[in-house]
All heavy atoms as a GROMACS GRO file, in nm:
protein
  643
    1MET      N    1   7.853  22.616   7.637
    1MET     CA    2   7.873  22.742   7.569
    1MET      C    3   7.786  22.848   7.638
    1MET      O    4   7.666  22.830   7.655
    1MET     CB    5   7.833  22.727   7.422
    1MET     CG    6   7.852  22.851   7.341
    1MET     SD    7   7.806  22.830   7.168
    1MET     CE    8   7.966  22.802   7.096
    2GLY      N    9   7.847  22.960   7.673
    2GLY     CA   10   7.777  23.068   7.741
    2GLY      C   11   7.697  23.155   7.646
    2GLY      O   12   7.716  23.152   7.525
    3ILE      N   13   7.609  23.234   7.704
    3ILE     CA   14   7.525  23.326   7.626
    3ILE      C   15   7.611  23.422   7.544
    3ILE      O   16   7.589  23.446   7.426
    3ILE     CB   17   7.430  23.406   7.718
    3ILE    CG1   18   7.332  23.313   7.788
    3ILE    CG2   19   7.359  23.517   7.642
    3ILE    CD1   20   7.235  23.244   7.695
    4LEU      N   21   7.714  23.480   7.608
    4LEU     CA   22   7.799  23.577   7.537
    4LEU      C   23   7.874  23.513   7.422
    4LEU      O   24   7.903  23.578   7.322
    4LEU     CB   25   7.895  23.643   7.635
    4LEU     CG   26   7.829  23.727   7.744
    4LEU    CD1   27   7.935  23.786   7.837
    4LEU    CD2   28   7.744  23.837   7.684
    5ASP      N   29   7.906  23.383   7.433
    5ASP     CA   30   7.974  23.313   7.324
    5ASP      C   31   7.882  23.294   7.204
    5ASP      O   32   7.929  23.276   7.092
    5ASP     CB   33   8.025  23.178   7.373
    5ASP     CG   34   8.132  23.191   7.479
    5ASP    OD1   35   8.208  23.290   7.475
    5ASP    OD2   36   8.139  23.103   7.568
    6GLN      N   37   7.752  23.294   7.228
    6GLN     CA   38   7.656  23.268   7.122
    6GLN      C   39   7.616  23.395   7.047
    6GLN      O   40   7.560  23.387   6.937
    6GLN     CB   41   7.530  23.203   7.180
    6GLN     CG   42   7.556  23.067   7.241
    6GLN     CD   43   7.431  23.012   7.306
    6GLN    OE1   44   7.323  23.015   7.247
    6GLN    NE2   45   7.445  22.962   7.427
    7LEU      N   46   7.644  23.510   7.104
    7LEU     CA   47   7.608  23.636   7.039
    7LEU      C   48   7.701  23.667   6.922
    7LEU      O   49   7.822  23.649   6.932
    7LEU     CB   50   7.615  23.752   7.139
    7LEU     CG   51   7.505  23.757   7.244
    7LEU    CD1   52   7.537  23.866   7.346
    7LEU    CD2   53   7.372  23.785   7.179
    8GLU      N   54   7.642  23.714   6.816
    8GLU     CA   55   7.722  23.757   6.702
    8GLU      C   56   7.763  23.901   6.722
    8GLU      O   57   7.685  23.982   6.769
    8GLU     CB   58   7.640  23.751   6.573
    8GLU     CG   59   7.611  23.614   6.524
    8GLU     CD   60   7.535  23.620   6.392
    8GLU    OE1   61   7.568  23.704   6.306
    8GLU    OE2   62   7.441  23.541   6.377
    9ARG      N   63   7.884  23.932   6.686
    9ARG     CA   64   7.928  24.072   6.689
    9ARG      C   65   7.897  24.132   6.554
    9ARG      O   66   7.936  24.080   6.450
    9ARG     CB   67   8.076  24.081   6.717
    9ARG     CG   68   8.108  24.048   6.858
    9ARG     CD   69   8.247  24.088   6.889
    9ARG     NE   70   8.264  24.084   7.033
    9ARG     CZ   71   8.372  24.121   7.094
    9ARG    NH1   72   8.474  24.167   7.024
    9ARG    NH2   73   8.380  24.114   7.224
   10ARG      N   74   7.824  24.241   6.557
   10ARG     CA   75   7.788  24.310   6.433
   10ARG      C   76   7.838  24.452   6.438
   10ARG      O   77   7.847  24.512   6.543
   10ARG     CB   78   7.636  24.312   6.416
   10ARG     CG   79   7.579  24.176   6.394
   10ARG     CD   80   7.434  24.187   6.360
   10ARG     NE   81   7.379  24.054   6.338
   10ARG     CZ   82   7.258  24.033   6.295
   10ARG    NH1   83   7.178  24.134   6.270
   10ARG    NH2   84   7.215  23.911   6.277
   11LYS      N   85   7.868  24.502   6.322
   11LYS     CA   86   7.911  24.641   6.310
   11LYS      C   87   7.787  24.729   6.311
   11LYS      O   88   7.686  24.697   6.250
   11LYS     CB   89   7.988  24.661   6.181
   11LYS     CG   90   8.044  24.801   6.166
   11LYS     CD   91   8.125  24.813   6.041
   11LYS     CE   92   8.258  24.744   6.065
   11LYS     NZ   93   8.353  24.767   5.958
   12ASN      N   94   7.795  24.838   6.381
   12ASN     CA   95   7.689  24.937   6.384
   12ASN      C   96   7.658  24.979   6.241
   12ASN      O   97   7.747  25.008   6.162
   12ASN     CB   98   7.740  25.055   6.468
   12ASN     CG   99   7.644  25.167   6.478
   12ASN    OD1  100   7.604  25.223   6.377
   12ASN    ND2  101   7.608  25.201   6.599
   13LYS      N  102   7.529  24.984   6.206
   13LYS     CA  103   7.491  25.015   6.067
   13LYS      C  104   7.531  25.155   6.023
   13LYS      O  105   7.569  25.176   5.908
   13LYS     CB  106   7.341  24.995   6.049
   13LYS     CG  107   7.302  24.849   6.048
   13LYS     CD  108   7.156  24.831   6.019
   13LYS     CE  109   7.123  24.684   6.019
   13LYS     NZ  110   6.983  24.660   5.984
   14SER      N  111   7.525  25.251   6.114
   14SER     CA  112   7.567  25.386   6.074
   14SER      C  113   7.718  25.391   6.054
   14SER      O  114   7.766  25.458   5.962
   14SER     CB  115   7.519  25.492   6.174
   14SER     OG  116   7.574  25.470   6.300
   15ALA      N  117   7.794  25.318   6.135
   15ALA     CA  118   7.939  25.312   6.117
   15ALA      C  119   7.973  25.243   5.985
   15ALA      O  120   8.064  25.286   5.913
   15ALA     CB  121   8.005  25.240   6.234
   16ALA      N  122   7.900  25.137   5.953
   16ALA     CA  123   7.923  25.066   5.826
   16ALA      C  124   7.892  25.157   5.708
   16ALA      O  125   7.964  25.158   5.608
   16ALA     CB  126   7.838  24.940   5.820
   17LEU      N  127   7.786  25.237   5.719
   17LEU     CA  128   7.751  25.331   5.613
   17LEU      C  129   7.858  25.438   5.598
   17LEU      O  130   7.898  25.471   5.486
   17LEU     CB  131   7.614  25.394   5.641
   17LEU     CG  132   7.564  25.499   5.542
   17LEU    CD1  133   7.563  25.446   5.399
   17LEU    CD2  134   7.426  25.547   5.583
   18GLU      N  135   7.906  25.492   5.708
   18GLU     CA  136   8.013  25.592   5.702
   18GLU      C  137   8.138  25.535   5.637
   18GLU      O  138   8.202  25.602   5.554
   18GLU     CB  139   8.045  25.645   5.841
   18GLU     CG  140   7.936  25.734   5.897
   18GLU     CD  141   7.960  25.773   6.042
   18GLU    OE1  142   8.034  25.703   6.113
   18GLU    OE2  143   7.903  25.874   6.084
   19GLU      N  144   8.173  25.411   5.670
   19GLU     CA  145   8.290  25.347   5.608
   19GLU      C  146   8.268  25.327   5.459
   19GLU      O  147   8.361  25.345   5.379
   19GLU     CB  148   8.318  25.213   5.676
   19GLU     CG  149   8.377  25.228   5.814
   19GLU     CD  150   8.402  25.094   5.882
   19GLU    OE1  151   8.395  24.988   5.813
   19GLU    OE2  152   8.426  25.095   6.003
   20TRP      N  153   8.147  25.288   5.421
   20TRP     CA  154   8.117  25.267   5.280
   20TRP      C  155   8.132  25.398   5.203
   20TRP      O  156   8.192  25.402   5.096
   20TRP     CB  157   7.975  25.211   5.264
   20TRP     CG  158   7.939  25.178   5.124
   20TRP    CD1  159   7.965  25.062   5.058
   20TRP    CD2  160   7.871  25.263   5.031
   20TRP    NE1  161   7.917  25.069   4.929
   20TRP    CE2  162   7.858  25.192   4.910
   20TRP    CE3  163   7.818  25.392   5.038
   20TRP    CZ2  164   7.796  25.245   4.798
   20TRP    CZ3  165   7.757  25.446   4.927
   20TRP    CH2  166   7.746  25.372   4.808
   21ILE      N  167   8.080  25.506   5.259
   21ILE     CA  168   8.091  25.637   5.194
   21ILE      C  169   8.238  25.679   5.182
   21ILE      O  170   8.282  25.727   5.078
   21ILE     CB  171   8.009  25.744   5.270
   21ILE    CG1  172   7.860  25.714   5.258
   21ILE    CG2  173   8.041  25.885   5.219
   21ILE    CD1  174   7.772  25.798   5.349
   22GLU      N  175   8.314  25.660   5.288
   22GLU     CA  176   8.456  25.698   5.287
   22GLU      C  177   8.537  25.617   5.186
   22GLU      O  178   8.639  25.664   5.136
   22GLU     CB  179   8.517  25.682   5.427
   22GLU     CG  180   8.474  25.789   5.524
   22GLU     CD  181   8.512  25.930   5.476
   22GLU    OE1  182   8.626  25.951   5.430
   22GLU    OE2  183   8.426  26.019   5.485
   23ALA      N  184   8.490  25.497   5.153
   23ALA     CA  185   8.561  25.412   5.057
   23ALA      C  186   8.534  25.452   4.912
   23ALA      O  187   8.601  25.402   4.820
   23ALA     CB  188   8.522  25.266   5.079
   24ARG      N  189   8.437  25.540   4.890
   24ARG     CA  190   8.406  25.584   4.754
   24ARG      C  191   8.516  25.678   4.703
   24ARG      O  192   8.582  25.745   4.782
   24ARG     CB  193   8.275  25.665   4.750
   24ARG     CG  194   8.150  25.602   4.806
   24ARG     CD  195   8.102  25.481   4.728
   24ARG     NE  196   8.151  25.365   4.802
   24ARG     CZ  197   8.183  25.248   4.749
   24ARG    NH1  198   8.174  25.226   4.622
   24ARG    NH2  199   8.227  25.149   4.822
   25PRO      N  200   8.533  25.685   4.571
   25PRO     CA  201   8.625  25.785   4.516
   25PRO      C  202   8.581  25.925   4.559
   25PRO      O  203   8.463  25.949   4.584
   25PRO     CB  204   8.609  25.767   4.364
   25PRO     CG  205   8.552  25.631   4.346
   25PRO     CD  206   8.470  25.603   4.468
   26LYS      N  207   8.676  26.018   4.566
   26LYS     CA  208   8.649  26.150   4.623
   26LYS      C  209   8.528  26.220   4.561
   26LYS      O  210   8.443  26.271   4.633
   26LYS     CB  211   8.772  26.240   4.610
   26LYS     CG  212   8.743  26.380   4.667
   26LYS     CD  213   8.863  26.460   4.693
   26LYS     CE  214   8.837  26.598   4.743
   26LYS     NZ  215   8.714  26.631   4.807
   27LYS      N  216   8.520  26.223   4.429
   27LYS     CA  217   8.408  26.293   4.365
   27LYS      C  218   8.275  26.230   4.404
   27LYS      O  219   8.178  26.299   4.438
   27LYS     CB  220   8.425  26.291   4.213
   27LYS     CG  221   8.317  26.369   4.142
   27LYS     CD  222   8.335  26.370   3.993
   27LYS     CE  223   8.222  26.450   3.931
   27LYS     NZ  224   8.204  26.424   3.791
   28GLU      N  225   8.268  26.098   4.402
   28GLU     CA  226   8.145  26.028   4.439
   28GLU      C  227   8.114  26.048   4.587
   28GLU      O  228   7.999  26.072   4.625
   28GLU     CB  229   8.158  25.878   4.407
   28GLU     CG  230   8.033  25.800   4.438
   28GLU     CD  231   8.047  25.651   4.411
   28GLU    OE1  232   8.142  25.610   4.340
   28GLU    OE2  233   7.964  25.576   4.464
   29ARG      N  234   8.217  26.040   4.671
   29ARG     CA  235   8.199  26.060   4.816
   29ARG      C  236   8.142  26.200   4.843
   29ARG      O  237   8.049  26.214   4.922
   29ARG     CB  238   8.333  26.042   4.888
   29ARG     CG  239   8.325  26.063   5.038
   29ARG     CD  240   8.457  26.037   5.108
   29ARG     NE  241   8.566  26.117   5.056
   29ARG     CZ  242   8.675  26.070   4.999
   29ARG    NH1  243   8.694  25.940   4.982
   29ARG    NH2  244   8.770  26.151   4.956
   30ASP      N  245   8.195  26.300   4.776
   30ASP     CA  246   8.145  26.436   4.794
   30ASP      C  247   7.998  26.447   4.755
   30ASP      O  248   7.920  26.516   4.821
   30ASP     CB  249   8.228  26.535   4.713
   30ASP     CG  250   8.370  26.552   4.768
   30ASP    OD1  251   8.395  26.509   4.883
   30ASP    OD2  252   8.454  26.607   4.695
   31GLU      N  253   7.959  26.379   4.648
   31GLU     CA  254   7.819  26.380   4.605
   31GLU      C  255   7.730  26.312   4.708
   31GLU      O  256   7.620  26.361   4.738
   31GLU     CB  257   7.804  26.313   4.470
   31GLU     CG  258   7.855  26.397   4.355
   31GLU     CD  259   7.828  26.331   4.223
   31GLU    OE1  260   7.899  26.235   4.189
   31GLU    OE2  261   7.734  26.376   4.153
   32TRP      N  262   7.775  26.200   4.762
   32TRP     CA  263   7.697  26.131   4.865
   32TRP      C  264   7.679  26.222   4.987
   32TRP      O  265   7.569  26.235   5.040
   32TRP     CB  266   7.763  26.000   4.907
   32TRP     CG  267   7.736  25.886   4.815
   32TRP    CD1  268   7.825  25.824   4.732
   32TRP    CD2  269   7.612  25.817   4.796
   32TRP    NE1  270   7.764  25.725   4.662
   32TRP    CE2  271   7.633  25.718   4.700
   32TRP    CE3  272   7.485  25.832   4.850
   32TRP    CZ2  273   7.531  25.631   4.658
   32TRP    CZ3  274   7.384  25.746   4.808
   32TRP    CH2  275   7.408  25.648   4.713
   33LEU      N  276   7.788  26.282   5.030
   33LEU     CA  277   7.779  26.368   5.149
   33LEU      C  278   7.688  26.488   5.125
   33LEU      O  279   7.615  26.530   5.216
   33LEU     CB  280   7.919  26.411   5.193
   33LEU     CG  281   8.009  26.298   5.244
   33LEU    CD1  282   8.149  26.349   5.272
   33LEU    CD2  283   7.949  26.232   5.367
   34GLU      N  284   7.691  26.542   5.005
   34GLU     CA  285   7.601  26.652   4.970
   34GLU      C  286   7.456  26.605   4.975
   34GLU      O  287   7.368  26.674   5.027
   34GLU     CB  288   7.634  26.708   4.831
   34GLU     CG  289   7.540  26.816   4.784
   34GLU     CD  290   7.549  26.946   4.864
   34GLU    OE1  291   7.651  26.969   4.931
   34GLU    OE2  292   7.453  27.023   4.859
   35ALA      N  293   7.429  26.485   4.921
   35ALA     CA  294   7.293  26.430   4.923
   35ALA      C  295   7.246  26.408   5.066
   35ALA      O  296   7.130  26.436   5.100
   35ALA     CB  297   7.288  26.300   4.844
   36PHE      N  298   7.334  26.359   5.152
   36PHE     CA  299   7.298  26.338   5.292
   36PHE      C  300   7.270  26.471   5.362
   36PHE      O  301   7.180  26.480   5.445
   36PHE     CB  302   7.409  26.262   5.365
   36PHE     CG  303   7.396  26.113   5.355
   36PHE    CD1  304   7.432  26.048   5.239
   36PHE    CD2  305   7.347  26.039   5.459
   36PHE    CE1  306   7.420  25.911   5.226
   36PHE    CE2  307   7.333  25.902   5.449
   36PHE     CZ  308   7.371  25.837   5.332
   37ALA      N  309   7.346  26.572   5.328
   37ALA     CA  310   7.329  26.703   5.393
   37ALA      C  311   7.202  26.773   5.349
   37ALA      O  312   7.148  26.855   5.423
   37ALA     CB  313   7.450  26.791   5.363
   38ARG      N  314   7.150  26.741   5.233
   38ARG     CA  315   7.034  26.812   5.179
   38ARG      C  316   6.903  26.745   5.219
   38ARG      O  317   6.830  26.690   5.137
   38ARG     CB  318   7.045  26.822   5.027
   38ARG     CG  319   7.161  26.907   4.976
   38ARG     CD  320   7.158  27.051   5.025
   38ARG     NE  321   7.033  27.120   5.003
   38ARG     CZ  322   7.010  27.203   4.904
   38ARG    NH1  323   7.103  27.230   4.816
   38ARG    NH2  324   6.892  27.260   4.891
   39GLY      N  325   6.872  26.754   5.347
   39GLY     CA  326   6.746  26.701   5.398
   39GLY      C  327   6.626  26.773   5.341
   39GLY      O  328   6.515  26.720   5.339
   40ASP      N  329   6.647  26.895   5.294
   40ASP     CA  330   6.538  26.971   5.235
   40ASP      C  331   6.501  26.921   5.095
   40ASP      O  332   6.391  26.947   5.047
   40ASP     CB  333   6.572  27.120   5.230
   40ASP     CG  334   6.697  27.150   5.148
   40ASP    OD1  335   6.787  27.063   5.140
   40ASP    OD2  336   6.706  27.261   5.093
   41LEU      N  337   6.592  26.850   5.030
   41LEU     CA  338   6.567  26.801   4.895
   41LEU      C  339   6.547  26.650   4.885
   41LEU      O  340   6.468  26.604   4.803
   41LEU     CB  341   6.684  26.839   4.802
   41LEU     CG  342   6.706  26.986   4.775
   41LEU    CD1  343   6.828  27.005   4.686
   41LEU    CD2  344   6.583  27.047   4.710
   42TYR      N  345   6.624  26.574   4.964
   42TYR     CA  346   6.625  26.429   4.948
   42TYR      C  347   6.580  26.360   5.075
   42TYR      O  348   6.637  26.380   5.182
   42TYR     CB  349   6.766  26.381   4.912
   42TYR     CG  350   6.825  26.457   4.796
   42TYR    CD1  351   6.936  26.539   4.814
   42TYR    CD2  352   6.769  26.449   4.668
   42TYR    CE1  353   6.990  26.611   4.708
   42TYR    CE2  354   6.823  26.521   4.562
   42TYR     CZ  355   6.934  26.601   4.583
   42TYR     OH  356   6.987  26.671   4.479
   43SER      N  357   6.478  26.276   5.063
   43SER     CA  358   6.424  26.205   5.179
   43SER      C  359   6.517  26.089   5.217
   43SER      O  360   6.598  26.042   5.137
   43SER     CB  361   6.284  26.151   5.148
   43SER     OG  362   6.293  26.044   5.056
   44VAL      N  363   6.500  26.043   5.338
   44VAL     CA  364   6.575  25.927   5.386
   44VAL      C  365   6.541  25.805   5.300
   44VAL      O  366   6.630  25.726   5.264
   44VAL     CB  367   6.546  25.901   5.536
   44VAL    CG1  368   6.605  25.770   5.582
   44VAL    CG2  369   6.601  26.016   5.621
   45ALA      N  370   6.414  25.790   5.264
   45ALA     CA  371   6.373  25.676   5.181
   45ALA      C  372   6.439  25.681   5.044
   45ALA      O  373   6.481  25.577   4.991
   45ALA     CB  374   6.221  25.675   5.166
   46ALA      N  375   6.450  25.800   4.985
   46ALA     CA  376   6.516  25.813   4.855
   46ALA      C  377   6.664  25.775   4.865
   46ALA      O  378   6.716  25.706   4.778
   46ALA     CB  379   6.501  25.955   4.803
   47LEU      N  380   6.728  25.817   4.973
   47LEU     CA  381   6.868  25.780   4.993
   47LEU      C  382   6.882  25.629   5.013
   47LEU      O  383   6.975  25.568   4.960
   47LEU     CB  384   6.927  25.854   5.113
   47LEU     CG  385   6.958  26.002   5.091
   47LEU    CD1  386   6.988  26.071   5.222
   47LEU    CD2  387   7.072  26.018   4.994
   48GLN      N  388   6.791  25.570   5.088
   48GLN     CA  389   6.796  25.425   5.111
   48GLN      C  390   6.783  25.349   4.980
   48GLN      O  391   6.858  25.254   4.955
   48GLN     CB  392   6.685  25.384   5.208
   48GLN     CG  393   6.692  25.238   5.247
   48GLN     CD  394   6.581  25.200   5.343
   48GLN    OE1  395   6.474  25.261   5.343
   48GLN    NE2  396   6.608  25.101   5.425
   49ASP      N  397   6.690  25.390   4.894
   49ASP     CA  398   6.673  25.326   4.763
   49ASP      C  399   6.798  25.340   4.677
   49ASP      O  400   6.842  25.244   4.614
   49ASP     CB  401   6.553  25.385   4.689
   49ASP     CG  402   6.420  25.350   4.752
   49ASP    OD1  403   6.416  25.254   4.833
   49ASP    OD2  404   6.321  25.418   4.722
   50LEU      N  405   6.856  25.460   4.675
   50LEU     CA  406   6.976  25.482   4.594
   50LEU      C  407   7.095  25.403   4.647
   50LEU      O  408   7.172  25.346   4.569
   50LEU     CB  409   7.009  25.632   4.588
   50LEU     CG  410   7.121  25.672   4.493
   50LEU    CD1  411   7.089  25.630   4.349
   50LEU    CD2  412   7.146  25.820   4.501
   51LEU      N  413   7.110  25.398   4.777
   51LEU     CA  414   7.218  25.318   4.836
   51LEU      C  415   7.204  25.171   4.796
   51LEU      O  416   7.304  25.106   4.762
   51LEU     CB  417   7.219  25.333   4.988
   51LEU     CG  418   7.276  25.464   5.041
   51LEU    CD1  419   7.234  25.486   5.186
   51LEU    CD2  420   7.427  25.466   5.029
   52ALA      N  421   7.083  25.120   4.800
   52ALA     CA  422   7.060  24.980   4.763
   52ALA      C  423   7.096  24.955   4.617
   52ALA      O  424   7.157  24.853   4.584
   52ALA     CB  425   6.914  24.942   4.788
   53ARG      N  426   7.064  25.051   4.530
   53ARG     CA  427   7.100  25.037   4.388
   53ARG      C  428   7.251  25.040   4.368
   53ARG      O  429   7.301  24.988   4.269
   53ARG     CB  430   7.035  25.146   4.304
   53ARG     CG  431   6.888  25.118   4.279
   53ARG     CD  432   6.831  25.220   4.185
   53ARG     NE  433   6.822  25.345   4.259
   53ARG     CZ  434   6.752  25.450   4.223
   53ARG    NH1  435   6.686  25.448   4.110
   53ARG    NH2  436   6.748  25.558   4.297
   54HIS      N  437   7.322  25.102   4.463
   54HIS     CA  438   7.468  25.107   4.454
   54HIS      C  439   7.534  24.998   4.538
   54HIS      O  440   7.656  25.002   4.561
   54HIS     CB  441   7.518  25.246   4.498
   54HIS     CG  442   7.499  25.348   4.392
   54HIS    ND1  443   7.598  25.383   4.302
   54HIS    CD2  444   7.391  25.423   4.357
   54HIS    CE1  445   7.553  25.475   4.220
   54HIS    NE2  446   7.427  25.500   4.251
   55GLY      N  447   7.455  24.904   4.588
   55GLY     CA  448   7.510  24.788   4.654
   55GLY      C  449   7.528  24.796   4.804
   55GLY      O  450   7.594  24.711   4.863
   56HIS      N  451   7.469  24.897   4.869
   56HIS     CA  452   7.481  24.906   5.015
   56HIS      C  453   7.342  24.906   5.078
   56HIS      O  454   7.268  25.004   5.070
   56HIS     CB  455   7.556  25.032   5.057
   56HIS     CG  456   7.584  25.036   5.204
   56HIS    ND1  457   7.688  24.967   5.260
   56HIS    CD2  458   7.518  25.096   5.305
   56HIS    CE1  459   7.686  24.986   5.391
   56HIS    NE2  460   7.583  25.064   5.420
   57GLU      N  461   7.307  24.794   5.138
   57GLU     CA  462   7.179  24.780   5.208
   57GLU      C  463   7.194  24.835   5.349
   57GLU      O  464   7.288  24.799   5.421
   57GLU     CB  465   7.136  24.633   5.214
   57GLU     CG  466   7.113  24.570   5.080
   57GLU     CD  467   6.988  24.618   5.010
   57GLU    OE1  468   6.892  24.660   5.079
   57GLU    OE2  469   6.986  24.614   4.886
   58THR      N  470   7.104  24.922   5.389
   58THR     CA  471   7.106  24.978   5.524
   58THR      C  472   6.964  25.016   5.562
   58THR      O  473   6.871  25.002   5.482
   58THR     CB  474   7.202  25.098   5.534
   58THR    OG1  475   7.224  25.130   5.672
   58THR    CG2  476   7.152  25.219   5.459
   59ASP      N  477   6.947  25.065   5.683
   59ASP     CA  478   6.813  25.104   5.726
   59ASP      C  479   6.803  25.257   5.737
   59ASP      O  480   6.903  25.328   5.732
   59ASP     CB  481   6.772  25.035   5.856
   59ASP     CG  482   6.861  25.068   5.974
   59ASP    OD1  483   6.931  25.172   5.972
   59ASP    OD2  484   6.860  24.991   6.070
   60LYS      N  485   6.680  25.304   5.752
   60LYS     CA  486   6.656  25.447   5.756
   60LYS      C  487   6.718  25.513   5.879
   60LYS      O  488   6.762  25.627   5.872
   60LYS     CB  489   6.505  25.474   5.751
   60LYS     CG  490   6.445  25.439   5.617
   60LYS     CD  491   6.295  25.459   5.616
   60LYS     CE  492   6.240  25.418   5.481
   60LYS     NZ  493   6.094  25.427   5.477
   61ASN      N  494   6.722  25.440   5.988
   61ASN     CA  495   6.780  25.496   6.110
   61ASN      C  496   6.929  25.527   6.091
   61ASN      O  497   6.977  25.632   6.133
   61ASN     CB  498   6.760  25.398   6.226
   61ASN     CG  499   6.800  25.456   6.358
   61ASN    OD1  500   6.779  25.574   6.385
   61ASN    ND2  501   6.857  25.373   6.444
   62ALA      N  502   7.002  25.437   6.026
   62ALA     CA  503   7.145  25.459   6.002
   62ALA      C  504   7.165  25.581   5.912
   62ALA      O  505   7.254  25.663   5.935
   62ALA     CB  506   7.208  25.335   5.939
   63ILE      N  507   7.081  25.593   5.810
   63ILE     CA  508   7.091  25.707   5.719
   63ILE      C  509   7.065  25.836   5.795
   63ILE      O  510   7.138  25.934   5.779
   63ILE     CB  511   6.992  25.692   5.601
   63ILE    CG1  512   7.034  25.573   5.515
   63ILE    CG2  513   6.984  25.819   5.518
   63ILE    CD1  514   6.931  25.530   5.413
   64TYR      N  515   6.964  25.836   5.878
   64TYR     CA  516   6.931  25.956   5.957
   64TYR      C  517   7.046  25.994   6.050
   64TYR      O  518   7.081  26.112   6.060
   64TYR     CB  519   6.802  25.930   6.036
   64TYR     CG  520   6.757  26.049   6.117
   64TYR    CD1  521   6.702  26.160   6.054
   64TYR    CD2  522   6.769  26.051   6.255
   64TYR    CE1  523   6.660  26.270   6.127
   64TYR    CE2  524   6.727  26.161   6.328
   64TYR     CZ  525   6.673  26.269   6.264
   64TYR     OH  526   6.633  26.378   6.337
   65ARG      N  527   7.107  25.895   6.115
   65ARG     CA  528   7.218  25.925   6.206
   65ARG      C  529   7.338  25.981   6.132
   65ARG      O  530   7.403  26.075   6.179
   65ARG     CB  531   7.257  25.800   6.286
   65ARG     CG  532   7.155  25.769   6.395
   65ARG     CD  533   7.197  25.650   6.475
   65ARG     NE  534   7.166  25.532   6.394
   65ARG     CZ  535   7.214  25.412   6.417
   65ARG    NH1  536   7.297  25.389   6.516
   65ARG    NH2  537   7.180  25.310   6.342
   66VAL      N  538   7.369  25.927   6.015
   66VAL     CA  539   7.480  25.979   5.935
   66VAL      C  540   7.445  26.120   5.885
   66VAL      O  541   7.528  26.210   5.886
   66VAL     CB  542   7.513  25.885   5.818
   66VAL    CG1  543   7.612  25.949   5.722
   66VAL    CG2  544   7.568  25.752   5.870
   67ARG      N  545   7.322  26.138   5.845
   67ARG     CA  546   7.276  26.268   5.796
   67ARG      C  547   7.294  26.377   5.901
   67ARG      O  548   7.339  26.487   5.871
   67ARG     CB  549   7.130  26.256   5.755
   67ARG     CG  550   7.065  26.386   5.718
   67ARG     CD  551   6.929  26.364   5.662
   67ARG     NE  552   6.945  26.365   5.516
   67ARG     CZ  553   6.847  26.355   5.430
   67ARG    NH1  554   6.724  26.339   5.471
   67ARG    NH2  555   6.871  26.361   5.301
   68LEU      N  556   7.258  26.348   6.024
   68LEU     CA  557   7.268  26.448   6.130
   68LEU      C  558   7.412  26.488   6.161
   68LEU      O  559   7.436  26.596   6.215
   68LEU     CB  560   7.202  26.396   6.258
   68LEU     CG  561   7.050  26.389   6.256
   68LEU    CD1  562   6.998  26.335   6.388
   68LEU    CD2  563   6.988  26.524   6.226
   69LYS      N  564   7.507  26.405   6.126
   69LYS     CA  565   7.649  26.436   6.150
   69LYS      C  566   7.707  26.533   6.048
   69LYS      O  567   7.817  26.584   6.068
   69LYS     CB  568   7.732  26.307   6.149
   69LYS     CG  569   7.708  26.220   6.269
   69LYS     CD  570   7.799  26.099   6.263
   69LYS     CE  571   7.783  26.011   6.384
   69LYS     NZ  572   7.873  25.895   6.377
   70GLN      N  573   7.635  26.556   5.939
   70GLN     CA  574   7.687  26.644   5.835
   70GLN      C  575   7.686  26.788   5.884
   70GLN      O  576   7.583  26.838   5.928
   70GLN     CB  577   7.606  26.630   5.706
   70GLN     CG  578   7.602  26.491   5.651
   70GLN     CD  579   7.738  26.428   5.641
   70GLN    OE1  580   7.830  26.482   5.582
   70GLN    NE2  581   7.753  26.312   5.702
   71PRO      N  582   7.801  26.857   5.879
   71PRO     CA  583   7.808  26.994   5.931
   71PRO      C  584   7.720  27.092   5.855
   71PRO      O  585   7.676  27.192   5.910
   71PRO     CB  586   7.956  27.029   5.919
   71PRO     CG  587   8.011  26.936   5.819
   71PRO     CD  588   7.927  26.810   5.824
   72ASN      N  589   7.691  27.063   5.730
   72ASN     CA  590   7.610  27.153   5.648
   72ASN      C  591   7.468  27.099   5.628
   72ASN      O  592   7.401  27.134   5.532
   72ASN     CB  593   7.677  27.177   5.512
   72ASN     CG  594   7.709  27.049   5.439
   72ASN    OD1  595   7.712  26.941   5.498
   72ASN    ND2  596   7.733  27.059   5.311
   73TYR      N  597   7.422  27.016   5.721
   73TYR     CA  598   7.290  26.954   5.712
   73TYR      C  599   7.179  27.059   5.711
   73TYR      O  600   7.177  27.150   5.792
   73TYR     CB  601   7.268  26.858   5.828
   73TYR     CG  602   7.129  26.801   5.838
   73TYR    CD1  603   7.074  26.728   5.733
   73TYR    CD2  604   7.052  26.821   5.952
   73TYR    CE1  605   6.947  26.676   5.742
   73TYR    CE2  606   6.924  26.769   5.961
   73TYR     CZ  607   6.872  26.696   5.855
   73TYR     OH  608   6.746  26.645   5.865
   74ILE      N  609   7.088  27.046   5.615
   74ILE     CA  610   6.972  27.134   5.604
   74ILE      C  611   6.848  27.051   5.636
   74ILE      O  612   6.818  26.955   5.566
   74ILE     CB  613   6.961  27.195   5.463
   74ILE    CG1  614   7.086  27.274   5.430
   74ILE    CG2  615   6.836  27.283   5.453
   74ILE    CD1  616   7.096  27.318   5.285
   75LYS      N  617   6.777  27.090   5.741
   75LYS     CA  618   6.659  27.014   5.783
   75LYS      C  619   6.547  27.027   5.681
   75LYS      O  620   6.533  27.132   5.616
   75LYS     CB  621   6.608  27.068   5.917
   75LYS     CG  622   6.700  27.042   6.032
   75LYS     CD  623   6.640  27.095   6.160
   75LYS     CE  624   6.738  27.074   6.274
   75LYS     NZ  625   6.683  27.124   6.400
   76PRO      N  626   6.465  26.921   5.670
   76PRO     CA  627   6.348  26.931   5.583
   76PRO      C  628   6.249  27.032   5.640
   76PRO      O  629   6.243  27.052   5.761
   76PRO     CB  630   6.288  26.791   5.583
   76PRO     CG  631   6.364  26.710   5.680
   76PRO     CD  632   6.479  26.791   5.730
   77ARG      N  633   6.174  27.094   5.555
   77ARG     CA  634   6.076  27.194   5.600
   77ARG      C  635   5.945  27.130   5.633
   77ARG      O  636   5.902  27.035   5.590
   77ARG     CB  637   6.057  27.300   5.494
   77ARG     CG  638   6.184  27.375   5.475
   77ARG     CD  639   6.167  27.479   5.369
   77ARG     NE  640   6.298  27.538   5.350
   77ARG     CZ  641   6.323  27.630   5.263
   77ARG    NH1  642   6.228  27.676   5.186
   77ARG    NH2  643   6.441  27.679   5.248
   0.00000   0.00000   0.00000
């Protein structure tokens, strides 16, 4: 068995987070996207905790990458 055969294929965490958000009902999805865009109000750690409570475990880096993609992103001061 070769090295490449032994590697697990994993989905990128930020892509998995984006898919999870897109799978939410529209009203909930809009609220998540608003929370991600409001870097001035909500920390990455707060979003990570809330995501975990809603059943999606992810890391801070994935949250940050998704956050930066938001067109209305407001940077923290």
